[in-house]
C-alpha positions in Angstrom: 52.0 84.9 122.4 48.3 84.5 123.3 46.6 87.0 125.6 46.3 84.3 128.3 50.1 83.6 128.2 51.0 87.3 128.3 48.7 87.8 131.3 49.9 84.7 133.2 53.0 86.3 134.9 50.8 88.8 136.6 47.9 86.6 137.6 48.8 87.0 141.3 48.3 90.7 141.1 45.1 91.4 143.0 43.7 94.1 140.7 43.0 92.7 137.2 43.3 96.2 135.7 46.8 96.5 137.0 47.6 93.0 135.7 46.2 94.1 132.3 48.5 97.2 132.3 51.5 95.1 133.2 50.8 92.5 130.6 51.0 95.1 127.9 54.3 96.5 129.3 57.3 95.4 127.2 60.7 96.6 128.4 63.5 96.0 125.9 65.7 93.0 126.4 69.0 93.9 128.0 67.8 97.3 129.2 67.3 98.2 132.9 63.8 99.2 133.7 62.4 101.1 136.7 59.0 99.3 136.8 60.2 95.7 136.3 63.0 94.0 138.1 65.4 91.6 136.5 62.9 88.7 136.9 60.2 90.6 135.1 58.2 91.3 138.3 56.8 94.8 139.2 58.8 96.5 141.9 56.8 96.9 145.1 56.9 100.8 145.2 55.7 101.0 141.7 52.9 98.5 142.5 51.7 100.9 145.2 51.4 103.7 142.7 49.6 101.5 140.2 47.2 100.3 142.8 46.3 103.8 143.8 45.8 104.7 140.1 43.6 101.7 139.6 41.2 102.8 142.4 40.5 106.0 140.5 39.0 104.3 137.4 39.9 105.1 133.8 37.6 108.2 133.5 39.0 109.8 136.6 42.6 109.1 135.7 42.0 110.8 132.4 40.3 113.7 134.1 43.2 114.2 136.5 45.8 114.0 133.8 43.8 116.5 131.7 43.6 118.8 134.8 47.4 118.6 135.1 47.7 119.6 131.5 45.4 122.6 132.0 47.4 123.6 135.0 50.6 123.8 132.9 48.8 126.4 130.7 47.4 128.3 133.6 50.7 128.5 135.5 52.5 129.6 132.3 55.1 126.9 132.5 56.9 127.4 129.2 60.2 127.1 127.4 61.7 128.3 124.1 63.7 126.5 121.6 66.9 128.3 120.7 66.2 130.9 118.1 62.5 130.9 118.5 60.5 133.9 119.7 57.3 132.1 120.8 56.9 130.2 124.0 55.9 126.6 124.1 54.1 124.9 127.0 56.5 122.6 128.9 55.0 119.1 128.6 54.7 117.0 131.7 54.9 113.2 131.8 51.7 111.9 133.5 53.6 109.5 135.8 56.4 110.4 138.2 59.8 108.7 138.4 59.9 106.7 141.6 63.2 106.3 143.5 63.6 104.5 146.9 65.4 106.2 149.7 68.3 103.8 149.8 69.0 104.3 146.1 68.6 108.0 146.4 71.1 108.1 149.3 73.7 106.6 146.9 72.9 109.3 144.3 73.0 112.0 146.9 76.4 110.9 148.2 77.9 110.7 144.7 76.6 114.1 143.7 77.8 115.8 146.9 81.3 114.2 146.4 81.4 115.4 142.8 80.3 118.9 143.6 83.0 119.2 146.3 85.7 117.8 143.9 84.8 120.3 141.2 84.8 123.2 143.7 88.3 122.2 144.9 89.5 121.9 141.3 88.2 125.5 140.5 90.0 126.7 143.7 93.2 125.2 142.4 92.9 126.2 138.8 92.1 129.9 139.6 94.4 129.8 142.6 97.7 128.1 143.2 97.5 125.9 140.2 99.3 123.0 141.8 97.5 120.3 139.8 98.9 121.6 136.6 102.4 122.3 137.9 102.5 118.8 139.3 101.4 117.2 136.0 98.2 115.8 137.4 96.0 118.0 135.3 97.2 118.7 131.7 97.4 122.4 131.0 95.6 121.9 127.7 92.5 120.7 129.6 92.3 124.1 131.2 93.7 126.6 128.8 92.0 125.0 125.8 88.5 125.6 127.2 86.7 128.8 126.1 85.1 128.8 129.7 88.5 129.4 131.2 88.2 133.0 132.3 91.6 134.5 132.7 90.5 137.6 134.6 89.5 135.3 137.4 93.0 134.1 138.1 94.0 134.8 141.7 90.5 135.6 142.8 89.3 134.5 146.2 85.5 134.4 145.9 83.2 135.8 148.6 82.2 133.0 150.9 85.2 130.9 149.7 83.1 128.9 147.2 83.6 128.7 143.5 80.6 126.4 143.1 77.4 127.3 144.9 74.9 125.6 142.6 75.8 122.5 140.7 73.8 120.0 138.5 74.7 116.7 137.0 72.9 114.9 134.2 72.8 111.2 135.1 71.4 108.1 133.5 71.1 104.5 134.5 72.9 102.2 132.1 72.0 98.7 130.9 73.7 97.2 133.9 71.4 99.2 136.3 74.2 101.5 137.5 73.9 105.3 137.5 76.5 107.3 135.5 77.2 111.0 135.0 77.2 112.0 131.4 77.3 115.8 131.9 78.3 118.3 134.6 76.5 121.6 134.8 78.1 124.6 136.5 77.8 127.5 134.1 74.1 128.4 134.8 72.3 125.1 135.5 68.6 125.2 134.4 65.9 122.9 135.6 65.3 123.5 139.3 62.3 125.8 138.6 60.7 123.3 136.3 61.3 120.5 138.9 59.5 122.7 141.4 56.6 123.5 139.1 56.2 119.8 138.2 56.0 119.0 141.9 53.3 121.6 142.5 51.2 120.2 139.6 51.6 116.5 140.6 51.0 117.3 144.3 47.7 118.9 143.3 46.8 116.1 140.9 47.3 113.3 143.3 47.4 114.9 146.8 46.5 111.8 148.9 48.9 109.6 146.9 51.7 112.1 147.4 51.2 111.9 151.2 50.6 108.2 151.4 53.9 107.3 149.6 56.0 109.6 151.9 57.4 111.6 149.0 60.2 113.9 150.2 59.5 117.6 149.9 61.6 120.1 147.9 61.1 123.2 150.0 63.9 122.4 152.4 66.4 122.3 149.6 65.4 125.8 148.3 65.4 127.1 151.9 68.9 125.8 152.4 70.1 127.2 149.1 68.7 130.6 149.8 70.3 130.6 153.3 73.6 129.6 151.7 73.5 132.5 149.3 72.7 134.9 152.2 75.6 133.5 154.3 78.0 134.2 151.5 77.1 137.9 151.2 79.7 140.4 152.3 77.3 142.2 154.6 74.3 141.4 156.8 70.7 141.6 155.5 71.9 141.1 151.9 70.1 142.0 148.6 70.0 138.8 146.5 69.4 139.1 142.8 68.8 136.6 140.0 70.5 137.8 136.8 68.4 136.7 133.8 69.2 137.1 130.0 65.7 138.5 129.6 62.3 137.6 128.3 63.7 135.8 125.2 65.8 133.4 127.3 64.9 129.8 126.6 64.1 129.2 130.3 62.8 132.7 131.3 59.5 131.2 132.7 61.6 129.1 135.0 63.7 132.1 136.2 60.6 134.0 136.9 59.2 131.1 139.0 62.4 130.8 141.0 62.7 134.5 141.7 59.1 134.6 142.9 59.4 131.4 145.0 62.7 132.4 146.6 61.9 136.1 147.0 64.8 137.2 144.9 65.0 140.4 142.8 64.9 139.4 139.1 67.3 141.7 137.2 68.7 142.0 133.7 72.1 143.4 132.8 70.6 146.8 132.0 69.3 147.0 135.6 72.8 146.8 137.0 75.7 149.3 137.2 79.1 148.9 138.7 80.6 151.9 140.6 83.7 152.1 142.8 84.1 148.3 142.7 80.6 147.6 143.9 77.5 146.5 142.0 74.2 148.4 142.2 70.7 147.9 140.8 68.9 150.8 139.2 65.7 151.5 141.0 63.0 154.2 141.1 64.7 155.4 144.4 68.2 155.5 142.9 71.0 153.0 143.1 70.7 150.1 145.6 73.6 147.8 146.5 73.6 144.2 145.2 75.3 141.7 147.6 74.6 138.3 145.9 74.0 137.4 142.3 72.6 134.1 141.1 73.8 134.1 137.5 71.7 132.7 134.7 73.8 134.5 132.0 76.8 132.7 130.5 80.1 134.1 131.6 81.1 135.3 128.2 78.1 137.6 128.2 78.3 138.9 131.8 80.8 141.8 131.3 81.3 143.6 128.0 84.5 145.3 129.4 86.3 142.0 130.0 84.5 139.4 128.1 82.3 139.6 124.9 82.3 143.3 124.0 79.1 142.9 122.0 77.1 141.7 125.0 74.0 143.6 126.1 73.1 140.9 128.7 75.6 141.8 131.4 76.9 144.8 133.2 80.2 146.6 132.6 82.4 146.2 135.7 80.7 143.0 137.0 84.0 141.1 136.9 85.8 143.8 138.9 83.0 143.9 141.6 83.4 140.1 142.0 87.2 140.3 142.1 87.1 142.8 144.9 84.8 140.6 147.0 81.9 143.1 146.8 79.5 140.5 145.6 79.1 136.8 146.0 78.0 134.9 143.0 76.4 131.6 142.1 78.2 130.6 140.1 81.2 132.9 139.4 82.4 133.5 135.8 84.8 130.7 135.0 82.9 128.0 136.8 81.7 126.7 133.5 85.2 125.3 132.9 84.2 122.1 134.8 81.5 121.3 132.2 84.1 120.3 129.6 84.2 116.6 128.5 88.0 116.9 128.5 88.0 117.5 132.3 85.3 114.8 132.8 87.7 112.2 131.3 90.2 113.2 134.0 87.9 113.2 137.0 88.4 109.6 138.0 92.1 110.1 138.5 91.7 113.6 139.9 89.2 112.2 142.5 91.8 109.8 143.7 94.5 112.5 143.8 92.5 115.3 145.4 90.0 113.4 147.6 91.9 110.1 148.1 88.9 108.1 146.9 87.1 106.9 143.8 84.1 108.6 142.3 81.0 107.2 144.0 79.1 107.7 140.7 81.2 106.9 137.7 81.3 108.9 134.5 80.1 107.6 131.2 83.5 106.4 129.9 85.1 109.3 128.1 88.4 109.4 126.3 90.0 112.8 125.7 92.0 112.7 122.6 94.4 115.4 123.9 96.3 112.5 125.6 98.2 110.2 123.3 97.1 106.9 124.9 93.4 108.0 124.9 93.7 109.2 121.3 95.1 105.9 120.1 92.4 103.9 121.9 89.7 106.3 120.4 91.0 105.7 116.9 91.1 102.0 117.4 87.5 102.0 118.7 86.2 104.7 116.4 83.2 102.7 115.2 82.1 101.8 118.7 82.1 105.3 120.2 80.5 108.7 119.9 82.8 111.5 118.9 82.0 114.8 120.8 83.6 118.2 121.2 86.0 118.3 124.2 85.1 121.8 125.1 81.7 122.3 123.5 80.0 121.6 120.1 82.5 123.7 118.0 84.7 120.9 116.7 84.4 120.5 112.9 81.6 123.1 113.2 78.9 120.4 113.3 79.2 118.3 116.5 76.1 118.8 118.5 75.0 117.3 121.9 74.3 114.0 120.2 77.8 113.7 118.7 79.1 112.0 115.6 78.9 108.3 115.0 81.5 107.2 112.5 79.6 104.3 110.8 76.9 106.8 109.9 79.3 109.2 108.1 80.0 109.2 104.5 83.5 108.4 103.3 84.5 112.0 102.9 83.2 113.0 106.3 84.8 110.1 107.9 88.2 111.0 106.4 87.7 114.6 107.4 86.9 113.5 111.0 90.0 111.3 111.3 92.2 114.0 109.9 90.8 116.6 112.3 91.3 114.2 115.3 94.8 113.5 114.2 95.7 117.1 113.8 94.0 118.5 116.9 93.1 115.7 119.1 92.6 118.0 122.1 89.3 119.2 120.5 87.7 115.8 120.6 86.5 113.1 123.0 85.2 109.6 122.4 82.4 108.4 124.7 80.9 105.1 125.2 77.4 104.6 123.8 75.0 104.3 126.7 71.7 102.5 126.4 69.3 104.4 128.7 67.2 102.7 131.4 63.4 103.0 130.9 60.6 104.2 133.1 56.9 103.8 132.6 54.9 106.5 130.8 51.2 106.8 130.4 50.5 106.6 126.7 46.9 106.4 125.3 45.6 104.7 128.5 48.4 102.2 128.7 51.8 101.9 130.3 54.8 102.1 127.9 58.5 101.9 128.7 60.3 105.2 127.8 64.1 106.0 128.2 64.9 108.8 130.6 67.7 111.0 132.0 67.8 112.7 135.4 69.3 116.1 136.3 70.2 116.3 140.0 70.9 119.6 141.7 73.2 120.4 144.6 73.6 123.6 146.6 76.4 124.8 148.9 75.6 125.7 152.5 77.6 126.5 155.6 77.4 122.8 156.5 78.4 121.4 153.1 76.4 120.3 150.1 72.7 119.6 150.1 71.1 117.7 147.2 67.5 118.3 146.0 65.5 115.2 146.9 64.2 114.8 143.4 65.3 116.5 140.2 64.5 117.3 136.6 63.7 114.1 134.7 63.4 114.1 130.9 61.4 111.2 129.3 62.0 110.5 125.6 59.7 109.0 123.0 62.3 106.5 121.7 65.6 105.0 122.6 68.4 106.6 120.8 70.9 104.0 119.7 73.8 106.2 120.5 73.1 107.0 124.2 72.0 109.9 126.4 71.7 113.4 124.9 69.1 116.2 125.3 66.1 116.0 123.0 64.2 119.3 122.6 60.5 119.2 123.6 60.7 115.9 125.5 58.3 115.9 128.5 59.6 116.1 132.0 58.5 114.0 134.9 58.3 114.8 138.6 60.8 112.8 140.7 59.5 111.2 143.8 62.1 110.1 146.4 60.2 107.7 148.6 61.2 108.0 152.3 61.1 105.0 154.6 59.7 107.2 157.4 56.9 109.7 157.7 57.8 113.0 156.1 57.6 116.3 158.0 56.2 119.3 156.2 58.8 121.8 154.9 58.4 125.5 154.1 60.3 128.6 153.2 58.8 130.5 156.1 61.1 131.6 158.9 61.6 128.9 161.5 60.6 131.0 164.5 58.2 133.8 165.5 61.1 136.2 165.9 61.4 137.0 162.2 61.9 140.6 161.4 58.7 142.2 160.2 58.8 143.6 156.6 55.9 145.3 155.0 57.5 146.5 151.8 58.7 143.8 149.4 61.9 145.6 148.5 63.2 147.9 145.9 61.6 148.2 142.5 64.0 148.2 139.5 63.5 150.9 137.0 63.0 148.2 134.2 60.2 146.6 136.2 58.5 149.9 136.9 58.8 150.8 133.2 57.0 147.6 132.2 54.3 147.7 134.8 53.6 151.3 133.7 53.3 150.3 130.1 51.3 147.2 131.0 48.7 149.5 132.5 48.8 151.8 129.5 48.3 148.9 127.0 45.5 147.4 129.0 43.7 150.8 129.1 44.4 151.2 125.3 42.8 147.7 124.7 39.7 148.7 126.6 39.3 152.0 124.8 39.5 150.3 121.4 37.0 147.7 122.5 34.6 150.4 123.7 34.8 152.1 120.3 34.2 148.9 118.5 31.2 148.0 120.6 29.7 151.5 120.2 30.2 151.3 116.4 28.6 147.8 116.0 25.6 148.8 118.1 25.0 151.8 115.9 25.5 149.8 112.7 22.9 147.4 113.9 20.3 150.1 114.4 17.6 150.5 111.7 17.8 154.3 111.6 20.7 155.7 109.7 19.7 159.3 109.1 22.4 160.6 111.4 25.8 159.3 110.1 27.8 161.6 112.2 28.5 159.2 115.2 29.4 156.4 112.8 31.7 158.6 110.8 33.4 159.9 113.9 33.8 156.4 115.4 35.4 155.2 112.2 37.7 158.3 112.1 38.8 157.6 115.7 39.6 153.9 114.9 41.7 155.0 111.9 43.4 157.8 113.9 44.4 155.2 116.6 45.9 152.8 114.1 43.3 150.2 114.8 43.1 149.4 111.1 45.8 149.5 108.4 45.9 152.2 105.8 45.1 149.7 103.0 41.9 148.6 104.8 40.2 152.0 105.1 38.0 151.5 102.1 36.3 148.4 103.6 32.8 148.4 105.0 32.3 149.6 108.6 31.5 146.2 109.9 34.7 144.8 108.4 36.7 147.7 109.9 35.2 146.9 113.3 36.2 143.3 112.9 39.8 144.3 112.0 40.0 146.8 114.9 39.5 143.9 117.2 41.6 141.1 115.7 44.0 142.4 113.1 47.4 141.6 114.5 49.0 143.5 111.7 47.5 146.8 112.8 49.6 148.3 115.6 46.6 149.9 117.3 44.1 147.0 117.2 42.8 145.6 120.4 44.7 142.3 119.8 48.0 144.2 119.2 47.5 146.2 122.4 46.6 143.2 124.4 49.7 141.3 123.1 51.8 144.3 124.1 50.3 144.3 127.5 51.2 140.6 128.0 54.7 141.2 126.6 55.4 144.0 129.1 53.8 142.0 131.9 56.1 139.0 131.1 59.1 141.2 131.8 57.7 142.0 135.3 56.0 138.6 135.6 57.6 137.7 139.0 55.6 140.6 140.5 52.2 139.4 139.1 49.9 136.9 140.6 49.1 133.7 138.8 45.5 134.8 138.4 46.6 138.0 136.7 48.9 136.2 134.3 46.2 133.7 133.4 43.7 136.5 132.7 46.2 138.3 130.5 46.6 135.1 128.4 42.8 134.7 128.3 42.4 138.3 127.1 44.7 137.7 124.1 42.8 134.4 123.3 39.4 136.1 123.4 40.6 138.8 120.9 41.8 136.2 118.4 38.4 136.2 116.6 40.1 135.3 113.3 42.4 132.5 112.2 46.2 133.0 112.7 46.6 134.2 109.1 46.5 137.8 108.1 43.2 139.3 109.2 43.2 141.7 106.4 43.4 139.1 103.7 40.7 139.4 101.0 37.9 136.8 101.3 38.6 135.9 104.9 35.5 135.4 106.8 34.7 138.2 109.2 32.3 138.1 112.1 28.9 139.8 112.1 28.2 142.8 114.2 26.6 140.8 117.0 29.5 138.4 117.0 32.0 141.2 117.2 30.0 142.8 120.1 30.1 139.4 121.9 33.8 139.2 121.4 34.4 142.7 122.6 32.2 142.3 125.6 33.9 139.1 126.6 37.2 140.8 126.4 35.9 143.8 128.4 34.8 141.4 131.1 38.3 140.0 131.3 39.7 143.5 131.6 37.2 144.2 134.3 38.4 141.1 136.2 42.0 142.3 135.7 41.1 145.7 137.1 39.5 144.1 140.1 42.6 142.0 140.8 44.8 145.2 140.5 42.6 147.1 142.9 41.9 144.3 145.4 44.9 141.9 145.3 47.9 144.1 144.4 49.8 145.4 147.4 49.9 149.2 147.5 53.6 149.5 146.9 55.6 151.1 144.1 54.8 148.4 141.6 51.1 149.0 141.9 51.6 152.7 141.7 53.3 152.4 138.3 50.7 150.0 137.0 47.9 152.4 138.0 49.9 155.4 136.8 50.1 153.9 133.3 46.4 153.2 133.4 45.5 156.7 134.5 47.8 158.5 132.1 46.4 156.5 129.2 42.8 156.9 130.2 43.2 160.7 130.7 44.8 161.1 127.2 42.2 158.8 125.6 39.3 160.7 127.2 40.7 164.0 125.9 40.9 162.6 122.4 37.4 161.2 122.6 36.0 164.5 123.9 37.6 166.3 121.0 36.4 163.8 118.5 32.8 163.6 119.6 32.1 167.1 121.0 34.0 169.3 118.5 32.2 171.5 115.9 28.4 171.0 116.0 28.0 167.5 117.5 24.6 165.9 117.2 22.8 164.4 120.2 23.8 161.0 119.0 27.5 161.9 118.9 27.3 163.2 122.4 25.5 160.0 123.4 28.5 158.1 122.0 30.9 160.1 124.1 28.8 159.5 127.3 28.7 155.8 126.4 32.5 155.6 125.9 33.2 157.1 129.3 30.7 154.6 130.8 28.5 157.4 132.3 25.1 156.8 130.8 23.4 156.1 134.1 25.0 159.0 135.9 24.2 161.4 133.1 20.5 160.4 133.0 20.2 160.7 136.7 21.6 164.3 136.6 20.0 165.6 133.4 16.4 165.0 132.4 16.9 166.3 128.9 18.9 164.6 126.2 22.7 164.8 125.8 24.0 168.4 125.6 27.5 169.6 124.8 28.5 171.4 128.0 27.2 168.7 130.5 28.8 166.0 128.4 32.2 167.7 128.4 32.0 168.5 132.1 31.4 164.9 132.8 34.2 163.8 130.5 36.8 166.3 131.5 36.1 168.1 134.8 33.9 166.0 137.0 36.0 164.9 140.0 33.5 162.2 141.0 33.5 160.4 137.6 36.2 157.7 137.6 36.4 158.1 133.8 37.0 161.9 133.7 40.3 163.5 133.0 40.2 165.4 136.3 39.7 162.2 138.3 42.8 160.6 136.5 44.9 163.7 137.2 44.1 163.5 140.9 45.1 159.9 141.1 48.3 160.6 139.1 49.3 163.4 141.4 48.7 161.3 144.5 50.8 158.5 143.1 53.7 160.8 142.3 53.5 162.3 145.8 53.9 158.8 147.3 56.8 157.7 145.2 60.4 158.0 146.6 62.5 161.0 145.7 66.1 160.9 144.7 67.0 163.8 147.0 65.6 164.5 150.4 65.6 168.2 149.9 61.9 168.8 150.1 61.8 170.1 146.5 59.2 168.6 144.1 60.6 166.6 141.3 59.7 167.5 137.7 56.7 165.1 137.2 55.1 166.4 140.4 55.7 170.0 139.3 53.7 169.2 136.2 50.8 167.2 137.8 50.1 169.5 140.7 49.3 172.7 138.7 47.2 170.6 136.2 45.2 169.2 139.1 44.5 172.6 140.5 43.5 174.1 137.1 41.1 171.3 136.4 39.5 171.7 139.8 39.0 175.4 139.2 37.8 175.3 135.6 34.2 175.9 134.6 32.4 173.8 132.0 31.8 176.7 129.7 35.5 177.3 129.3 36.1 173.8 127.9 36.3 173.7 124.2 38.4 171.7 121.7 41.4 174.0 122.1 41.4 173.8 125.9 41.1 170.0 125.7 44.0 169.8 123.3 46.1 171.8 125.7 45.3 169.4 128.5 46.1 166.5 126.3 49.5 167.9 125.4 50.3 168.6 129.0 49.4 164.9 129.8 51.7 163.7 127.1 54.5 165.8 128.5 53.8 164.5 131.9 54.1 161.0 130.6 57.5 161.8 129.1 58.6 163.3 132.4 57.6 160.2 134.3 59.6 158.1 131.8 62.7 160.3 132.0 62.6 160.3 135.8 61.8 156.7 136.7 62.7 154.6 133.6 65.7 156.3 132.1 68.9 154.2 132.3 71.2 157.1 131.9 73.5 157.5 134.9 72.5 161.1 135.2 68.9 160.3 135.8 69.9 158.3 138.9 72.6 160.5 140.3 73.2 160.3 144.0 74.9 163.1 145.8 75.8 161.1 149.0 77.3 157.7 149.2 75.2 157.0 152.3 72.2 156.8 150.0 73.6 153.8 148.1 71.8 151.4 150.3 
């Protein structure tokens, strides 16, 4: 076809750039497409979007899309593939999926009906079980599922809801009709990613977002949170989000949701069941949990009644739910409705239970546990996808994609038929569904790409509400065998276009009568632990960088008659584990380089920064976006070498000036982090532990530096290094006209209460923090950490500089180490004895 002929159908489009885009757009024959209608004409609502894009110009479009990509990195929107330790940036499709209000209303109605049906089925299955006894629901479809949780039989859930959060994966078929191909009730993921996508797209195209009347998401999350609170067994409930932890594939999403909804993010080790109730371990003792949004699979929730090997849940969790002490979204056992065996029965169950047909049909599914369906599946074996009825376990190799008989070898085909004949209940046969396509921006042009859509529904007092949007996955190519998840596929924001002007929505209270709260809530012991160690690792990173900078500056000097400061700097780097044992023979410049960037040395600046980011990630919901971004930037600045082993022979190392530049750049980032901590972090318990870690580490490090550079017979140059390392050169010179001397240098490093780098200054701050932290018992008696910090504070305030020698400094250092251990035992221990409560009234 000539260019003129391809362009001809769009000659009436006013903007020739849009016409050019459309002329290159080639939807597949026989496949429904979102941009083009059946006659090959652009749909009006898509044309509005393209007209707005065309006004920007190609350069600005590229800039805005690039800005969106950077925003993903800045916001830390990541995911993990199963079995991987590293996080990957969650890719975002450059164009949204557009849905008109009328079409969305049909989806909304169908999803609400489906959620209500599944909730009623769970009520019956774990309740009176009439459907099975009447023969409407085969017992095998229930008892054969590993998600059928027998301990939940006879349980009436708090709030009388088995489903509180439901998701359905839907796709549009070749005929243009939406179909459900998977139900999600175990622990549906995706709402946080949908929210993050919306935030990015709203900032990328703010005027377009408003002009097209895109429905907001905030009202859905507000209603969901209100529904959780209404289900709680007591007023003013404490709502927690139970996460598998930092290595969960969707941990970043869980952090985002906890932060956005104001929920307490907890792991299994944070929880303890006692007397049929559930509590969270906090620095102030045990605090009652009223509602749990579960993102841990049921089998891992309670090692007493489910998987005994689990470390993700809490012993006694099932019992607390059975007693009605907690409401849960969703309760253990709700994952039963995800089975494809049950999906095959939903059309008939809808007619029996609701008296009406499903408003959104399933992808046609035959469950081979029924003779008629099994016979049809065998007859149509080459036209259908064979999938596990209750998960991927059938034959040990059926994944989400399924098995396609024509692609199997003769032996595999024979084995499949034999397995289906022997245990048909383990298999389903689904129709192959060609996915509808939506436009994606690829290399400056529009290209059709297949997509699926996950839609979310939440239970409220007034029924089900559906998120006006969802989590859309856009795939690179059309799989010939239908819809299934593809790892790493980009997601797209979903714009539901209203026919009327959209009012703004917010999570803020609707009136001015809201109860005033100045403290954000309890601080779990695990969060306090990680904030404390984040502060320690950041301070450790800074100390190493100061050592490296001091070393490189002295290596660059022409005069080398005094080797003492260089030798002592190298000795300190080795003592702190900044270089590996097999690297000690290397030249000083090489050791300085390794002390910064060697990821194989546990004490290097890079290793400490990575540990700071790791501990921060576990308490990430309590950190601002700016702080998280700076932590990532710090790690990036310290990676001065390639990703390979920094100690490898022959690997290029930086010169002394380059190492100093790297260290100073990282120190500037740490200074920015310190500024954020001091100026932007609310003065609550979380900040106290962050600053406590920083002060403990700085005090210990200063003791060690003072012993290293002032012991024996230090030269003036060695004392100069000590003064430089505690960042006190200007102050020292303003106080003492002569050169560096031992007693003044030690006084400034250890005893000076006005020097923010001295040991005494740190101890005062530590004692003040401990005095402000909550006590387990209101008996007026100091707890052990305070009994250690207060005498040390007094002794440092009363000491004279002439009494400070290496032995005295070592004693102070050892007392600080013991104080650190006492803080850990009191606030971070997960032993029940450490959080003992003498009065039940204190279990708030």
